[in-house]
C-alpha positions in Angstrom: 0.0 0.0 0.0 3.0 2.3 0.0 2.3 3.5 -3.5 -1.3 4.4 -2.6 -0.2 6.2 0.6 2.3 8.3 -1.3 -0.1 9.1 -4.1 -1.5 12.6 -4.6 -4.5 11.2 -6.4 -6.9 11.3 -3.4 -6.0 15.0 -2.7 -6.6 15.8 -6.4 -9.9 13.9 -6.5 -11.1 15.7 -3.4 -10.1 19.1 -4.9 -12.2 18.5 -8.0 -15.1 16.6 -6.4 -14.4 13.2 -7.9 -15.3 10.1 -6.0 -12.9 7.1 -6.2 -13.2 3.4 -5.9 -10.3 1.4 -4.5 -9.5 -1.3 -7.1 -8.5 -4.6 -5.6 -7.3 -7.5 -7.7 -6.6 -11.1 -7.1 -5.6 -13.4 -10.0 -5.0 -17.1 -10.0 -7.0 -20.2 -8.9 -4.5 -21.2 -6.2 -4.1 -17.7 -4.7 -7.9 -17.2 -4.6 -8.5 -20.5 -3.0 -5.9 -19.8 -0.3 -7.4 -16.4 0.5 -11.1 -17.3 0.2 -10.9 -20.3 2.5 -8.9 -18.4 5.2 -11.2 -16.7 7.6 -8.4 -14.8 9.4 -7.0 -13.5 6.1 -10.4 -12.3 5.0 -11.0 -10.5 8.3 -7.6 -8.9 8.2 -8.1 -7.8 4.6 -11.5 -6.2 5.4 -10.0 -4.4 8.4 -7.2 -3.0 6.2 -9.6 -1.9 3.5 -11.9 -0.2 5.9 -8.9 1.6 7.4 -8.0 3.0 4.0 -11.5 4.0 3.1 -12.1 5.7 6.4 -8.8 7.5 6.2 -10.0 9.0 2.9 -13.7 9.0 3.6 -14.3 12.2 1.7 -12.8 10.7 -1.5 -13.5 7.0 -1.6 -17.0 5.8 -2.4 -16.1 2.1 -2.0 -14.1 -0.7 -3.6 -13.9 -2.3 -7.0 -13.3 -6.1 -6.7 -11.5 -7.8 -9.6 -11.1 -11.5 -8.7 -10.2 -13.6 -11.7 -9.6 -17.4 -12.3 -11.8 -18.6 -9.4 -12.2 -22.3 -9.4 -15.8 -23.6 -9.5 -15.3 -25.2 -6.0 -14.7 -21.8 -4.5 -18.0 -20.4 -5.6 -19.7 -20.5 -2.2 -16.6 -19.1 -0.5 -16.5 -16.2 -2.9 -20.1 -15.5 -2.5 -19.7 -15.5 1.3 -16.6 -13.3 1.1 -18.5 -10.6 -0.9 -21.5 -10.7 1.4 -19.2 -10.4 4.5 -17.3 -7.5 2.9 -20.5 -5.8 1.8 -22.0 -6.0 5.3 -18.9 -4.4 6.9 -18.6 -1.7 4.2 -22.4 -1.0 4.1 -22.4 -0.2 7.9 -20.1 2.8 7.0 -21.9 3.7 3.8 -19.3 2.3 1.4 -20.3 0.1 -1.5 -18.9 -2.5 -3.9 -18.5 -2.7 -7.7 -17.8 -6.2 -8.8 -15.9 -6.9 -12.0 -17.3 -9.8 -13.8 -16.3 -11.7 -17.0 -18.4 -11.5 -20.3 -18.9 -15.3 -19.9 -19.6 -16.8 -16.5 -17.6 -20.0 -16.9 -18.6 -22.7 -14.5 -21.3 -20.4 -13.1 -18.7 -19.2 -10.6 -20.4 -15.9 -10.0 -23.8 -16.4 -8.3 -25.4 -13.3 -9.7 -28.8 -13.8 -7.9 -27.0 -14.2 -4.5 -24.6 -11.4 -5.2 -26.9 -8.7 -6.5 -28.0 -7.7 -3.0 -24.4 -7.2 -1.9 -23.0 -5.1 -4.7 -23.8 -1.7 -6.0 -22.9 -2.4 -9.6 -21.7 -5.3 -11.7 -19.0 -4.1 -14.1 -19.0 -6.3 -17.2 -15.5 -6.6 -18.6 -16.5 -6.3 -22.2 -13.1 -7.0 -23.8 -10.6 -9.8 -24.6 -13.2 -11.9 -26.4 -10.4 -12.8 -28.7 -6.7 -12.4 -27.7 -3.6 -14.2 -26.7 -5.4 -17.3 -25.5 -7.7 -17.5 -28.5 -7.5 -20.2 -31.2 -8.5 -17.8 -33.9 -8.5 -14.0 -34.6 -11.6 -12.0 -34.1 -13.2 -9.0 -32.6 -12.0 -8.2 -29.0 -15.3 -6.7 -28.2 -18.1 -8.0 -30.5 -21.5 -6.4 -30.1 -23.3 -9.2 -31.9 -22.2 -12.6 -33.1 -23.2 -15.9 -34.6 -25.3 -18.4 -32.5 -23.6 -19.7 -29.4 -20.8 -17.1 -29.6 -20.3 -14.8 -26.5 -20.8 -11.2 -27.3 -21.6 -7.9 -25.4 -25.2 -8.6 -26.1 -25.2 -12.1 -24.6 -23.2 -10.9 -21.6 -25.7 -8.2 -20.8 -28.7 -10.5 -21.3 -27.2 -13.1 -18.9 -28.0 -10.5 -16.2 -31.3 -9.4 -17.5 -32.4 -13.0 -17.7 -31.7 -13.3 -14.0 -34.1 -10.4 -13.3 -31.2 -8.0 -12.5 -31.9 -4.3 -13.4 -29.9 -2.8 -16.2 -29.2 0.1 -13.9 -27.0 -2.3 -11.9 -24.8 -2.9 -14.9 -21.7 -1.1 -16.1 -20.2 -2.1 -19.4 -16.4 -1.6 -19.7 -15.2 -1.2 -23.3 -11.6 -1.4 -24.8 -9.6 1.1 -26.7 -6.9 -1.2 -28.0 -6.4 -3.9 -30.6 -4.8 -7.3 -31.1 -2.6 -8.5 -34.1 -2.2 -12.0 -35.4 0.1 -13.6 -38.0 -2.3 -15.3 -40.5 0.4 -16.2 -43.1 -0.2 -20.0 -42.7 -3.9 -20.1 -42.4 -4.3 -21.1 -46.1 -2.2 -24.2 -45.3 -4.6 -25.2 -42.6 -2.3 -24.0 -39.8 -3.5 -21.7 -36.9 -3.0 -18.0 -36.6 -0.3 -16.9 -34.2 -0.9 -14.1 -31.7 1.6 -11.3 -32.1 0.8 -8.5 -29.6 -1.8 -6.2 -28.1 -1.5 -2.5 -28.6 -3.4 0.7 -27.6 -5.4 2.3 -30.4 -2.9 5.2 -30.9 -0.1 2.7 -31.7 -2.3 0.7 -34.1 -3.3 3.9 -35.9 0.4 4.9 -36.2 1.5 1.5 -37.3 -1.2 0.7 -39.9 -3.2 3.9 -40.6 -0.9 5.4 -43.1 -0.6 2.5 -45.5 -3.8 0.5 -45.0 -7.5 1.2 -44.9 -9.5 -0.4 -42.1 -12.4 -2.8 -42.8 -15.6 -2.6 -40.8 -17.4 -5.8 -39.6 -21.1 -4.9 -39.1 -21.9 -8.1 -37.0 -19.3 -7.3 -34.3 -19.4 -3.5 -34.9 -15.6 -3.7 -34.9 -12.8 -2.8 -37.3 -9.8 -4.7 -38.6 -6.7 -4.2 -40.7 -5.4 -6.7 -43.2 -1.7 -6.3 -44.2 0.9 -8.2 -46.1 1.7 -8.9 -49.8 2.0 -12.4 -51.3 4.1 -11.1 -54.2 6.7 -9.6 -51.8 6.5 -12.6 -49.5 5.7 -10.4 -46.5 3.8 -11.8 -43.5 0.0 -11.5 -43.6 -1.3 -9.8 -40.4 -4.8 -9.1 -39.2 -5.4 -6.6 -36.5 -8.8 -6.3 -34.8 -9.3 -3.1 -32.9 -11.8 -0.6 -31.5 -11.9 3.1 -32.5 -14.1 6.2 -32.1 -16.7 4.8 -34.5 -17.1 1.3 -33.1 -17.1 2.5 -29.4 -19.7 5.1 -30.3 -22.0 2.3 -31.7 -21.5 0.2 -28.6 -22.0 3.2 -26.2 -25.2 4.0 -28.0 -26.4 0.4 -27.7 -25.5 0.5 -24.0 -27.7 3.6 -23.6 -30.5 2.0 -25.5 -30.3 -0.9 -23.1 -30.5 1.6 -20.2 -27.3 0.4 -18.6 -25.7 2.4 -15.8 
């Protein structure tokens, strides 16, 4: 916590009337299991968080929880943890934003049980296709083919549980992912190259190539490479001002928070 304690951000936020949420991350199945099943660790954690929030009570509105790679067996422990934390925070008028994946694999997040303990669900609407993907595609598709996860299916997962759209925040990306697709015609898979913020993608491809628009995903992509010159073929899927505007308009039409 040294970095937070030395930061001038809370003072700046207070000066300009901006409320902050303390973002807390925990990645990895083993680490999450160890923490979630340890009552003493959970209590110590909550005490420390409350100390931070109360020390900056004019600035912090609550916490943003980002727990990823939770094993299915830890589902009841995670639900219990969030409920315990919510109870302690709520007594002092702090609340919780819970970051959730676009696809609830293994039904790890019990949305019906959790909705009473969190202020908002923040849907991480990105990385639909990336380093772990078997094929290139939109990193944040609005719509898709049957049985494909999309922003639309992610939001409707909550609506189908009877959860109000006003409890949903949709996070969107401003970056892109490049793949080498030189060997696809030979039946070999594409190879992930890198992920870049939009300004780098625009600088790298925007001068020499024209972006293509995919109306189904409401995303853009570049295709580069020349067979005659023997250069590698690259596809880069990305989001820009136009695609994000379409998705933000859709979010507003859905009455999301």
